[in-house]
N, C-alpha and C positions, 0 to 999 in steps of 0.2 A: 357454424351451427350444425347440429345433427338434424337433418330434414327428412321427414317422411313424405314421399310423393306417391299419390294414387293416380292411375292412368298413365303411368310412365312409359308405356309402350305405344300409346296413341300418338296422333299427329303432334299435338302441342307438347305432351309429356316427354316425347323422345327428344325434344329440343330443350325443354326446361331442365332435365337432369344434367346434360352437359354444361348448360349455362351456370347451374349451381356449382358443379364441380370445378369449373374454371375459375369461379370466384372464391374457391377455397372451402366450400362447405362439404360436409360428409353426408352423402345421400343414401337413403334406403328406399327402394322401390317395392311396392306391393305387387306380388305376382301370384296368380291363381293356377298357373300351369307350368309345366316344364319349359314350354316354348317361350312363355312370357318371362320366366326366370332367366333363361338364356339371353333374351333381349335386354333385360334390365342390367344383367351382368356385363354384357357387351358395351353398354353405355358408360360403364365405370362405376355403377352404384352397387351397394350391397342389396341382397335380396331378402325380403320377408315374405314367406309363403302365406297366403290367405286370400280372402275375397271380400266383397262389399256386403255379403250376407252375414258375415261373422262380426257382429257389432262389438262383442266383448274383445275380440282380437284387435279390432280397430282402436278401441279405447286404450288398450294396453300399448299398442304401437305408438299412438299419439302421445301418451303419457311418457313414453321412453324417449321422445324426440324433443328438440328445442323449438320445432315448428312444423307445420303441416301445409303442404300444397295439394289441393284436391281438385283433380281434373277428370275423374272417372265418373262414368254413368252406367246404369244398368240398361244398356241398349237392348239386351236380350228380352226385356219386358215389353218392348214396343209392339211386337206382333199380337200379343194377347191382351195387354192392358193399356196400350197407348201411352200418351204423355202423362196421364194421371198416375199410372203405375210406376213409371220411371221417376216422377217427381216424389211420390210417396216413399220410394226406396231411398232416394238420395236425401230426403228430409231426415229419415231415420239415421243415416250415416252422419249428417251434419250435427244432429242433436247428440249423437254419441261422442263426436269430437268435443262438443261443448261441455259434456260431463267430464271428459278427461282433462280439458284445458282450463276449466273455470277457475278464476282467481289466480292464474299463473302469469298472466300478461304475455303468454307465448303467442306467436302469430299463427293464424289460420287464414290461408288465402285460397279462395275457391273461384272456379271459372263461372262466368255469367254471360248473359247475352246483351248485346248493344240495343236490342229491341225491347228490353224489359221496362224501361221508363216511358217509352212512347208508343209501343205497339203498332209501329208502322205509320207514323206521321201525325199522331194525335196531338203532339206538342205544338206543331206549327213552326218549329224552329229546331236547330240541331240540339240533340240531347247533350246534357253536361253531366259531369260526375256528381253534381249536387241534386240531380233528379232521382228520387227513389224509384224502386221497382213498383209498377202499378199493382194495386191489391188484386187478390184472386177471389172470385165469388163462384157460386154454383154455375152460372152461365158460361164460365170459362173452362169448365171441365172438358178434357179432350183436346184443348188447344195448347199452343206453345206457351201461352200466358200462365198455364197451370204451374210451370216451373218457377214463376216469380216468387212463390212462397219460400223456395230454397234460398234465393238471394236475400230476401228480407230477413230470414232466420239467421243467416250467416252474419249479416251486418248487426243484427240485434244481439248477437253473442258478446258484443263489446260491453254491454251492460252487465255481463257476468264475469268481467275481468279477462276476456280473451281479446287479443289484438287482431281482431278479425276484419277481413275486407274481401271485396269481390272484384275480380278483373273481368270487365265486360269485353267480349270479343265480337268483332263485326262479322257479317255474313261470310266474307271471304278471308281466309287465312292462307296465304299462298306460299308455296315453296316447291322445291324439286320433288318432295314426297307427298304433295297434296293429293288427297283422295276425296275431297269434299265437293262443294257446289261447283267450283270452276271446271274440274274435269267432267262433271255431269253435264254442264251447259255445253261444253265442247263436244261431248259424245252425242248429245241431242242434235246439235247443229249438223254434225256429220250424217246422222241418220235421216234428218229431214231435208237436207240439202240447202239450208239457209240458217243464219244465226238470227233467232227471233228475239224481239223485245216487246213487252206489253204496252199496248196503246202507243203513246208518243215516246215512251222510254225515258221520261223525265224524272221518274222516281229514283231516289238516290240510295246507293249502297256504299257502305264503308269497307275498307280492306286494310290488312296489315300483313307484313311478312312474318312467318311464324318465329323466326329468330328474334325479331323485335318484340313480338308478343311475349316470348320467353323472358326477355329482360325485364318486362313490366312485372311479371310474377316474382322474379328475384328481388327487384327493388321494393315491391310491396312487402315481401317477407322480411327484408333487411331493415327497412326504415319507415314503412307505411304506418300512419296513425290508425288507431282502432275505429271501426264503424264507418269505413269509407268505401266508396265505389271508385274504381280506376278504369280508364278507357284505353285499351290497347288498340288505338286507331291511328294509322298513319294517313291514309286517304279518308278524309271525313265524309265525303259524299260524291261519288262518281255517278253520273247519270247512267242508268242501266243500258241505255242506247249505246253509249260509248264503249261499254264492256262488250256488247254484242258486235259492234263494229270492229273492235280489236280482234275478237275471235274470228269473225268473218274474213277479215283481212289476212290473217295467218293461214286460214283454210282455203282461201280463194273462193269464198262464198259471199253472197249478198247478205246484208243485214236488213231484216224485214220486220215491220210492225205486225204484231199479232193482235187482232181486235180484243179489247179488254171486256169481254163478256163471258159469263160462265160456260157458255156452250162452246166457244172457240178456244179459250185458253187451255183447257185440259187436253185438247187435241194436239197441242204442241209441247207444252211444258209438263203435262202429266202430274205426277205427285208434287212437283215443285211449284204448281200454280199459286198456291196460297202464299208462297214465300217471295216469288219474283215480283209480285205486285206491291210489296211493302216499300215504304219510303222511310229509310233509316239513317238520316244524316246525324252525325255526332261530332262533338268537339273533344279534343284530348288536351286542351290547354292546362287544365288543373293538374292532370297527371304529369305532364311535362314539367310544370313549374314545381310541384310539390316533391316529386320523386327524382327530378333531374333526368327524366327519360328523353332521349332523342333518337328517333329511328335512324338506323344506319344502313338498312338494306334497301334494295330497289322498291319503288312503288308498284302498284298492281299493273298498270299499263306498261311500264318498263319491263316488268318481269314477264308479262305475256310476250313481249318482244324478244326475250332471251332465247326462246325456242324450246325449252325443256317441256313445255306443255304440248308441244307439237313435234314429237319425234318423227324422223324420216321413216316412211313406211317401206 
């Protein structure tokens, strides 16, 4: 297939492109700068210059492809407009893809969040692929939930003849090039002198190695039915306390409970406070059965033990 990938130079995209090429697909990566173009080319993909603001260009690129994988976001909008602005910009992109792909049966696979169906424990059980993203109302403006409208719109494009689906990603997507939550938690532990966890640390976080996540995107593109959610989750629910203990063990620091009240938590976790208290258990049984996905990389705790997150100083 001729596949258009947006966000190909990001953490997940830089693994998705090689995954697709290894499977025999011809990949074109969107690049907005010379640096991004060089990175896309180095991954073995063709380069299409453009950005997420050029909706006509995106429609043309999508129409010229046999399928689209969308993992890019307008993170530059966060400082000024917050999640509302990021979501609005991405919604416009998704609708542009919908115009270009309507009635074709071509696949559109977009990245989503494992928290979208449960918002941190509201389900009272692990989220499954059959749980839709929670609806968005006025009271959700400025929150992570604001982006749920993007996931719902992508899945809804199935009604317009697009083989659309969403790959939900857990809070931790680990690898040797990880620049997300895990390195931040490690940096905070080093700064504070202990690895903290909220309250009793029993809230559950999911995780997946980015190489395994990339294979979910490929499988969804190749054979995923329309209008579905997929869960790129290997570890379906690790107690946050165990993550903190693993970090502390590698750093030679104690793992310590941080009182779960709004005055104390920000003092340790800072901007991560609203995230680290979430409870996000999830199942990936349907993804494994339907797509034939089987994670092949180390789990989170094993990967923490490999040492690449803790280079010798």
